[in-house]
RORONU-940606 format. One record per residue (C-alpha): residue in three letters; residue number from 1; x, y, z. Coordinates in steps of 0.1 Angstrom, whole numbers, m for minus. Layout:
N
[ALA,NUM,[X,Y,Z]]
...
% end
This chain:
437
[MET,1,[1839,423,979]]
[LEU,2,[1817,421,1010]]
[THR,3,[1780,423,1005]]
[HIS,4,[1756,423,1035]]
[SER,5,[1726,399,1037]]
[ASP,6,[1692,415,1031]]
[GLN,7,[1674,414,1064]]
[HIS,8,[1642,431,1051]]
[HIS,9,[1614,412,1034]]
[GLN,10,[1592,429,1009]]
[THR,11,[1559,412,999]]
[ASN,12,[1551,405,963]]
[LEU,13,[1527,430,948]]
[PHE,14,[1516,409,918]]
[GLY,15,[1515,374,933]]
[VAL,16,[1515,352,964]]
[ASP,17,[1544,359,987]]
[PHE,18,[1571,332,987]]
[LEU,19,[1572,328,1025]]
[GLN,20,[1534,327,1028]]
[GLN,21,[1534,297,1004]]
[LEU,22,[1555,276,1029]]
[ASP,23,[1544,259,1061]]
[PRO,24,[1555,283,1089]]
[ARG,25,[1556,253,1113]]
[ASP,26,[1582,235,1092]]
[PRO,27,[1613,227,1113]]
[LEU,28,[1637,244,1089]]
[ILE,29,[1616,276,1090]]
[LEU,30,[1615,276,1128]]
[LEU,31,[1653,269,1130]]
[GLY,32,[1660,296,1105]]
[ASN,33,[1641,321,1126]]
[ALA,34,[1659,310,1158]]
[ILE,35,[1695,313,1145]]
[PRO,36,[1711,347,1150]]
[TRP,37,[1724,352,1114]]
[SER,38,[1736,388,1121]]
[ASP,39,[1762,374,1144]]
[PHE,40,[1778,355,1116]]
[ASP,41,[1777,386,1094]]
[ASP,42,[1796,406,1120]]
[ALA,43,[1821,378,1128]]
[PHE,44,[1829,368,1092]]
[SER,45,[1830,403,1076]]
[GLN,46,[1867,406,1087]]
[PHE,47,[1876,379,1061]]
[TYR,48,[1863,401,1032]]
[VAL,49,[1875,433,1017]]
[THR,50,[1853,462,1005]]
[GLY,51,[1854,480,972]]
[ALA,52,[1876,454,954]]
[GLY,53,[1869,422,936]]
[ARG,54,[1837,404,926]]
[PRO,55,[1807,409,950]]
[SER,56,[1806,381,975]]
[LEU,57,[1778,357,982]]
[PRO,58,[1757,365,1013]]
[ILE,59,[1773,351,1044]]
[ARG,60,[1739,337,1056]]
[LEU,61,[1737,317,1023]]
[MET,62,[1771,302,1028]]
[VAL,63,[1766,294,1065]]
[GLY,64,[1732,279,1057]]
[LEU,65,[1746,257,1030]]
[LEU,66,[1773,244,1054]]
[ILE,67,[1746,236,1080]]
[LEU,68,[1722,219,1055]]
[LYS,69,[1751,199,1040]]
[GLN,70,[1758,183,1074]]
[LEU,71,[1723,182,1087]]
[GLU,72,[1710,163,1056]]
[ASN,73,[1742,143,1050]]
[LEU,74,[1749,157,1016]]
[SER,75,[1781,163,996]]
[ASP,76,[1790,198,985]]
[GLU,77,[1776,191,950]]
[GLN,78,[1744,176,964]]
[ALA,79,[1739,205,989]]
[VAL,80,[1740,230,961]]
[LEU,81,[1717,210,938]]
[GLN,82,[1691,202,966]]
[TRP,83,[1691,239,975]]
[LYS,84,[1679,247,940]]
[ARG,85,[1651,221,942]]
[ASN,86,[1639,227,977]]
[PRO,87,[1621,259,986]]
[TYR,88,[1625,253,1024]]
[TYR,89,[1663,251,1019]]
[GLN,90,[1661,285,1002]]
[ALA,91,[1640,300,1029]]
[PHE,92,[1664,287,1055]]
[CYS,93,[1692,305,1038]]
[GLY,94,[1674,338,1037]]
[VAL,95,[1661,339,1001]]
[LYS,96,[1630,361,997]]
[THR,97,[1619,348,963]]
[PHE,98,[1622,313,948]]
[GLN,99,[1654,308,928]]
[ASN,100,[1655,284,899]]
[SER,101,[1693,284,895]]
[LEU,102,[1722,272,916]]
[PRO,103,[1732,295,944]]
[CYS,104,[1769,290,937]]
[HIS,105,[1793,264,924]]
[ALA,106,[1801,236,948]]
[THR,107,[1837,247,951]]
[GLU,108,[1825,280,967]]
[LEU,109,[1818,259,999]]
[VAL,110,[1854,248,998]]
[GLN,111,[1867,283,995]]
[PHE,112,[1843,295,1023]]
[ARG,113,[1856,268,1047]]
[LYS,114,[1891,279,1039]]
[ARG,115,[1882,315,1044]]
[ILE,116,[1866,312,1079]]
[GLY,117,[1889,283,1091]]
[VAL,118,[1885,263,1122]]
[SER,119,[1878,294,1144]]
[GLY,120,[1848,304,1122]]
[VAL,121,[1833,269,1123]]
[GLU,122,[1837,269,1161]]
[LYS,123,[1814,300,1161]]
[ILE,124,[1788,281,1142]]
[PHE,125,[1791,252,1167]]
[LYS,126,[1788,275,1197]]
[MET,127,[1756,289,1182]]
[SER,128,[1742,253,1181]]
[VAL,129,[1750,249,1218]]
[ALA,130,[1736,283,1228]]
[LEU,131,[1702,275,1212]]
[HIS,132,[1696,250,1240]]
[GLY,133,[1697,276,1268]]
[ASP,134,[1699,263,1303]]
[ALA,135,[1698,226,1291]]
[LYS,136,[1735,228,1284]]
[GLU,137,[1743,236,1321]]
[GLU,138,[1741,201,1334]]
[SER,139,[1766,194,1362]]
[THR,140,[1775,159,1348]]
[VAL,141,[1788,152,1313]]
[ASN,142,[1798,120,1294]]
[ILE,143,[1831,118,1275]]
[ASP,144,[1842,93,1249]]
[SER,145,[1866,91,1220]]
[THR,146,[1861,76,1185]]
[VAL,147,[1880,75,1152]]
[GLN,148,[1872,98,1123]]
[GLU,149,[1884,77,1094]]
[LYS,150,[1900,95,1064]]
[ASN,151,[1890,89,1028]]
[ILE,152,[1920,66,1020]]
[THR,153,[1922,30,1008]]
[TYR,154,[1935,3,1030]]
[PRO,155,[1972,11,1032]]
[THR,156,[1999,m14,1021]]
[ASP,157,[2036,m6,1012]]
[ALA,158,[2030,m21,978]]
[LYS,159,[2001,4,970]]
[LEU,160,[2022,33,981]]
[ALA,161,[2052,22,959]]
[ILE,162,[2029,18,929]]
[LYS,163,[2014,53,935]]
[ILE,164,[2049,68,937]]
[ILE,165,[2059,51,904]]
[THR,166,[2027,66,888]]
[ARG,167,[2035,101,901]]
[LEU,168,[2071,99,889]]
[ASN,169,[2060,89,854]]
[LYS,170,[2035,117,853]]
[LEU,171,[2062,141,864]]
[ALA,172,[2084,130,836]]
[LYS,173,[2056,135,811]]
[VAL,174,[2049,170,824]]
[HIS,175,[2086,181,819]]
[GLN,176,[2088,162,785]]
[ILE,177,[2116,139,797]]
[GLN,178,[2124,109,775]]
[GLN,179,[2126,80,800]]
[ARG,180,[2146,49,794]]
[ARG,181,[2118,28,808]]
[THR,182,[2084,35,824]]
[TYR,183,[2080,0,838]]
[VAL,184,[2042,1,832]]
[ARG,185,[2039,m35,820]]
[GLU,186,[2062,m48,847]]
[VAL,187,[2042,m29,874]]
[LYS,188,[2010,m45,861]]
[ALA,189,[2025,m79,865]]
[MET,190,[2037,m70,900]]
[ARG,191,[2000,m62,909]]
[ILE,192,[1990,m97,901]]
[ASP,193,[2018,m112,922]]
[LEU,194,[2007,m90,952]]
[ARG,195,[1972,m106,953]]
[PHE,196,[1964,m127,984]]
[PHE,197,[1997,m116,999]]
[ARG,198,[1986,m130,1033]]
[HIS,199,[1982,m165,1020]]
[VAL,200,[2011,m188,1030]]
[LYS,201,[2018,m199,995]]
[LYS,202,[2016,m163,981]]
[ARG,203,[2037,m146,1007]]
[SER,204,[2072,m152,991]]
[LYS,205,[2061,m140,957]]
[ALA,206,[2045,m109,972]]
[LYS,207,[2076,m101,991]]
[LYS,208,[2097,m102,960]]
[ALA,209,[2072,m81,941]]
[LEU,210,[2073,m54,968]]
[LYS,211,[2111,m54,967]]
[ARG,212,[2111,m50,929]]
[LEU,213,[2086,m21,931]]
[ARG,214,[2108,m2,955]]
[THR,215,[2137,m8,932]]
[ILE,216,[2118,6,902]]
[ALA,217,[2107,37,921]]
[GLY,218,[2143,44,932]]
[THR,219,[2155,40,896]]
[LEU,220,[2129,64,882]]
[MET,221,[2136,89,909]]
[ARG,222,[2174,89,903]]
[GLU,223,[2168,93,865]]
[LEU,224,[2145,123,871]]
[GLU,225,[2171,139,893]]
[ARG,226,[2197,136,866]]
[LYS,227,[2175,148,837]]
[LEU,228,[2154,175,853]]
[PRO,229,[2166,211,853]]
[THR,230,[2183,223,884]]
[GLU,231,[2154,246,894]]
[ALA,232,[2129,217,890]]
[VAL,233,[2151,194,912]]
[LYS,234,[2151,220,939]]
[ALA,235,[2113,225,936]]
[TYR,236,[2107,187,939]]
[GLU,237,[2134,181,966]]
[ASP,238,[2109,178,994]]
[ASP,239,[2087,154,974]]
[PHE,240,[2116,132,965]]
[ALA,241,[2127,131,1002]]
[PHE,242,[2091,121,1012]]
[TYR,243,[2091,93,986]]
[ARG,244,[2123,79,999]]
[LYS,245,[2109,79,1034]]
[VAL,246,[2079,60,1022]]
[LEU,247,[2099,34,1003]]
[ALA,248,[2123,28,1032]]
[GLN,249,[2097,22,1059]]
[GLN,250,[2093,m13,1072]]
[LYS,251,[2065,m33,1087]]
[ASN,252,[2072,m26,1124]]
[ASP,253,[2084,10,1120]]
[THR,254,[2068,38,1141]]
[ASN,255,[2053,70,1126]]
[LYS,256,[2046,53,1093]]
[VAL,257,[2031,70,1063]]
[TYR,258,[1998,54,1053]]
[SER,259,[1987,78,1025]]
[LEU,260,[2006,100,1000]]
[HIS,261,[1978,127,998]]
[GLU,262,[1970,125,1036]]
[PRO,263,[2004,119,1053]]
[GLN,264,[1992,130,1087]]
[VAL,265,[1969,100,1090]]
[TYR,266,[1979,75,1117]]
[CYS,267,[1968,40,1127]]
[ILE,268,[1945,35,1157]]
[ALA,269,[1937,1,1172]]
[LYS,270,[1903,2,1189]]
[GLY,271,[1900,m35,1198]]
[LYS,272,[1871,m42,1174]]
[ASP,273,[1867,m76,1159]]
[HIS,274,[1854,m64,1125]]
[THR,275,[1879,m35,1121]]
[PRO,276,[1910,m41,1144]]
[TYR,277,[1927,m10,1128]]
[GLU,278,[1913,23,1117]]
[TYR,279,[1932,50,1098]]
[GLY,280,[1923,86,1105]]
[THR,281,[1924,108,1135]]
[LYS,282,[1911,104,1171]]
[ALA,283,[1881,125,1180]]
[SER,284,[1869,133,1216]]
[ILE,285,[1832,141,1223]]
[VAL,286,[1817,157,1254]]
[SER,287,[1779,156,1259]]
[THR,288,[1755,163,1287]]
[ALA,289,[1745,132,1306]]
[LYS,290,[1707,136,1304]]
[GLY,291,[1700,159,1274]]
[GLY,292,[1727,145,1251]]
[ILE,293,[1738,180,1239]]
[ILE,294,[1774,180,1225]]
[LEU,295,[1794,206,1244]]
[SER,296,[1828,199,1229]]
[ALA,297,[1842,181,1200]]
[GLU,298,[1880,180,1193]]
[SER,299,[1901,163,1167]]
[HIS,300,[1936,153,1177]]
[ASP,301,[1964,154,1152]]
[LYS,302,[1984,128,1172]]
[ASN,303,[1975,94,1186]]
[ILE,304,[1976,103,1223]]
[HIS,305,[1962,84,1253]]
[ASP,306,[1925,92,1261]]
[SER,307,[1934,105,1296]]
[LYS,308,[1957,132,1280]]
[THR,309,[1927,146,1260]]
[LEU,310,[1906,155,1290]]
[GLU,311,[1921,189,1297]]
[SER,312,[1916,203,1262]]
[VAL,313,[1881,190,1256]]
[LEU,314,[1869,201,1291]]
[ASP,315,[1883,236,1285]]
[LYS,316,[1863,238,1253]]
[ALA,317,[1832,226,1270]]
[HIS,318,[1836,252,1297]]
[ALA,319,[1839,279,1270]]
[VAL,320,[1802,274,1259]]
[ARG,321,[1789,272,1295]]
[SER,322,[1785,297,1324]]
[SER,323,[1787,270,1352]]
[LYS,324,[1815,246,1359]]
[ILE,325,[1813,209,1351]]
[GLU,326,[1813,190,1384]]
[GLN,327,[1816,154,1371]]
[ALA,328,[1828,138,1339]]
[VAL,329,[1819,101,1334]]
[CYS,330,[1843,82,1312]]
[ASP,331,[1851,46,1303]]
[ARG,332,[1881,26,1314]]
[GLY,333,[1902,39,1285]]
[TYR,334,[1906,71,1305]]
[ARG,335,[1924,55,1334]]
[GLY,336,[1951,77,1350]]
[LYS,337,[1931,108,1358]]
[GLN,338,[1909,114,1389]]
[VAL,339,[1905,152,1388]]
[VAL,340,[1910,176,1359]]
[GLU,341,[1909,213,1367]]
[GLY,342,[1883,208,1395]]
[THR,343,[1862,183,1375]]
[LYS,344,[1859,149,1391]]
[ILE,345,[1865,120,1367]]
[VAL,346,[1842,91,1373]]
[LEU,347,[1854,57,1360]]
[PRO,348,[1836,23,1362]]
[LYS,349,[1854,4,1390]]
[PRO,350,[1846,m18,1421]]
[ALA,351,[1828,1,1448]]
[LEU,352,[1848,15,1478]]
[LYS,353,[1843,0,1512]]
[LYS,354,[1834,34,1527]]
[ASP,355,[1806,39,1501]]
[ASN,356,[1771,32,1514]]
[ARG,357,[1743,17,1493]]
[TYR,358,[1731,50,1479]]
[GLN,359,[1766,60,1468]]
[ARG,360,[1772,26,1451]]
[ASP,361,[1739,27,1432]]
[LYS,362,[1745,63,1421]]
[LYS,363,[1779,55,1407]]
[ARG,364,[1766,24,1390]]
[LYS,365,[1737,44,1374]]
[MET,366,[1761,72,1361]]
[CYS,367,[1784,46,1345]]
[ARG,368,[1754,29,1329]]
[GLN,369,[1741,62,1316]]
[ARG,370,[1775,69,1301]]
[ALA,371,[1768,42,1275]]
[GLY,372,[1742,67,1260]]
[ILE,373,[1771,85,1243]]
[GLU,374,[1778,54,1222]]
[PRO,375,[1746,56,1201]]
[LEU,376,[1752,94,1199]]
[ILE,377,[1786,87,1182]]
[GLY,378,[1769,61,1160]]
[HIS,379,[1744,88,1148]]
[LEU,380,[1772,112,1141]]
[LYS,381,[1788,86,1118]]
[THR,382,[1758,74,1100]]
[ASP,383,[1737,105,1098]]
[TYR,384,[1760,135,1100]]
[ARG,385,[1791,126,1078]]
[LEU,386,[1815,115,1105]]
[ALA,387,[1820,79,1093]]
[ARG,388,[1844,90,1065]]
[ASN,389,[1860,124,1063]]
[PHE,390,[1864,138,1027]]
[LEU,391,[1879,172,1038]]
[LYS,392,[1917,175,1034]]
[GLY,393,[1943,178,1061]]
[VAL,394,[1942,184,1099]]
[VAL,395,[1920,215,1094]]
[GLY,396,[1895,193,1074]]
[ASP,397,[1894,169,1103]]
[ALA,398,[1885,196,1128]]
[ILE,399,[1860,213,1106]]
[ASN,400,[1841,180,1097]]
[LEU,401,[1839,170,1134]]
[LEU,402,[1827,204,1145]]
[MET,403,[1800,206,1118]]
[SER,404,[1789,170,1126]]
[ALA,405,[1784,180,1163]]
[CYS,406,[1767,212,1152]]
[ALA,407,[1742,192,1130]]
[TRP,408,[1735,169,1160]]
[ASN,409,[1727,198,1183]]
[LEU,410,[1705,215,1157]]
[LYS,411,[1686,182,1151]]
[LYS,412,[1682,178,1189]]
[TRP,413,[1668,214,1191]]
[ILE,414,[1643,206,1163]]
[ASN,415,[1632,173,1180]]
[ASN,416,[1627,191,1213]]
[LEU,417,[1606,218,1196]]
[LEU,418,[1584,193,1178]]
[SER,419,[1579,173,1210]]
[ARG,420,[1567,204,1229]]
[PHE,421,[1545,213,1199]]
[PHE,422,[1528,179,1198]]
[TRP,423,[1524,179,1236]]
[LEU,424,[1505,212,1234]]
[ILE,425,[1483,197,1207]]
[ARG,426,[1476,167,1228]]
[MET,427,[1468,188,1259]]
[SER,428,[1444,210,1239]]
[LEU,429,[1426,180,1224]]
[LEU,430,[1423,165,1259]]
[GLN,431,[1408,197,1272]]
[VAL,432,[1383,197,1243]]
[PHE,433,[1374,161,1251]]
[ILE,434,[1369,168,1288]]
[GLY,435,[1348,199,1280]]
[GLN,436,[1325,178,1257]]
[ARG,437,[1319,153,1285]]
% end
């Protein structure tokens, strides 16, 4: 049942007011005053019903917890726990009196993300861009792509076969089927044979172990299909077909499955020495050239060439601006595009003969400034939970990327506000010093 956030604040008659005990110049207090929370109440009220069910938690509380989770690099459980311990977190989420209990269970954040979906998270991201005002209207932007790795182990066919065997044994136990063999002890021995499978002397033994594991998985699957009730066989038909596909895939096959619980994950080769292959989804980032404000962040469910991502990410960047982007500076991975919907694509390449000295220096400077997006992506990964995505599915990839970009923009807004504040203090002290002289 929808309940609206309380926008009115009543002072405490018998004690010191909660908000008056806090520092009004704290960045979280200033940020909480700048965010238009009523817009989220109006936008997300459509996902609730009135007059039925348990009263809902305030929308400002849930949106504030999502922002704090990403801004402070916390898990869902830690975000809820730290909210209880930190009065500034509570004031940011619109609480008028200090609460000594948890605001909600951590799973409420999961349900709220499912409730608002990607479109709702995009509204939160657009708010973070709108806070910067005219600074987002730069004519030149930088574009780059990175990999948002999924929370999966390093994939091997043997690991997948063992996981399938474990699932089949659990399925037999759930339906109380007496199996001829569970192969638990033999699978344990196969694990030992699979160690150091890249070593020349271990390769043959590992290959035989993998073949045996696939045979065991097929045997268990056929036994379940014989002994399970007809309705259960129909219910698990898709799962069994998926398992057969995983067991039949070979080393050089395309569209391979790398994870049973995240089958949409694909392999991306980025040319890095320390990690030649990364398993997750490709993410494209668009930021302003000078200010470093992220205008667009898109997760791609397929491993497409970088040049084919330009149209969609530029469209989303234009959606948060009032002026058109004139130039987009990219790296050589975006070769193949020169103009996209009126936006000129600038790539690092040898200077043209017709260019004069000023034009050559200008292009060289733009391509050097483009490297500024690399540390931006590094901060997204280390500080704002982009290094490893724990949210499930394609929707989880999009939500985690958008919230990471939102946290970056909000932190950028806080830093700009603090820099102006310290500049005013410095100028006032300078005037006092000049007046004393």
